[in-house]
C-alpha positions in Angstrom: 43.0 -20.3 30.3 44.3 -22.6 33.0 46.5 -24.4 30.5 48.1 -21.1 29.4 48.9 -20.3 33.0 50.4 -23.8 33.6 52.4 -23.5 30.4 53.8 -20.2 31.6 54.8 -21.7 35.0 56.4 -24.7 33.2 58.4 -22.4 30.9 59.7 -20.3 33.8 60.6 -23.4 35.8 62.4 -25.1 32.9 64.5 -22.0 32.2 66.1 -21.9 35.6 69.1 -23.8 36.6 69.2 -26.2 39.5 72.5 -25.5 41.4 75.0 -28.0 42.7 74.8 -28.9 46.3 76.9 -31.0 48.7 74.4 -33.9 48.6 75.9 -36.8 46.5 72.5 -37.8 44.9 71.5 -34.3 43.9 72.0 -33.4 40.2 72.4 -29.9 38.8 71.2 -28.7 35.5 68.2 -27.4 33.6 65.0 -29.3 34.3 64.0 -29.8 30.7 67.4 -31.1 29.7 67.6 -33.3 32.8 64.2 -34.8 32.0 64.8 -35.3 28.3 68.3 -36.7 28.7 68.8 -38.5 32.0 71.7 -40.4 30.6 73.7 -37.2 30.5 73.4 -37.2 34.3 74.0 -40.9 34.9 70.3 -41.4 35.7 67.7 -43.9 34.4 65.1 -43.0 31.9 61.8 -44.4 33.2 59.6 -43.1 30.3 57.6 -45.8 28.5 56.4 -46.0 25.0 52.6 -46.1 24.7 50.8 -47.5 21.7 48.7 -45.0 19.7 45.7 -47.3 20.1 46.0 -47.1 23.9 46.2 -43.3 23.8 43.1 -43.1 21.5 41.2 -45.5 23.8 42.0 -43.4 26.9 41.0 -40.2 25.1 37.6 -41.8 24.1 37.0 -42.9 27.7 37.8 -39.4 29.0 35.8 -37.3 26.5 33.0 -35.4 28.0 29.7 -36.5 26.7 28.4 -32.9 26.3 29.8 -29.3 26.2 28.5 -28.9 29.8 31.2 -30.3 32.1 29.1 -30.3 35.3 25.5 -31.0 36.4 23.1 -29.4 34.0 21.1 -27.8 36.9 24.2 -26.3 38.5 25.3 -25.0 35.0 22.0 -23.3 34.5 22.1 -21.8 38.0 25.6 -20.4 37.3 24.6 -19.0 33.9 21.6 -17.2 35.5 23.8 -15.9 38.4 26.3 -14.5 35.9 23.6 -12.9 33.8 22.0 -11.3 36.9 25.3 -9.9 38.1 26.3 -8.9 34.5 29.5 -11.1 34.7 31.3 -12.0 31.5 33.1 -15.3 30.9 36.6 -14.8 32.5 39.6 -14.3 30.3 42.4 -14.5 33.0 43.1 -16.8 35.9 42.4 -14.0 38.4 39.0 -13.2 36.7 38.2 -16.9 36.8 38.9 -17.1 40.5 36.7 -14.1 41.2 33.8 -15.6 39.1 34.3 -19.0 40.8 34.0 -17.4 44.2 30.9 -15.4 43.2 29.3 -18.6 41.8 30.2 -20.7 44.7 28.5 -18.3 47.1 25.4 -18.1 44.8 25.1 -21.8 44.5 25.6 -22.4 48.2 22.9 -19.8 49.0 20.5 -21.4 46.5 21.1 -24.9 47.9 20.6 -23.8 51.5 
């Protein structure tokens, strides 16, 4: 859900055009094109090639060890709170924010 929202923002951002200004170091153009082809704008390309093995190693190091991405007790408390309040798993960013706020208050009350 969050990835979809970020992808949407990225798409909107990359479709706009950065206008020319009076500043000598400012470059105008479309962000995607500017990033992908810095040589067209007399800029340096600082991207680096990364070995596939390095990427795979990093992915292994970052993989969650279980499907629960937080403390098991907090997860259980949140599931119980959602069931008590008849709250479904959020499908939009706004729903996720509302569920987060609800759960934050419930967890804070349970801890205190």
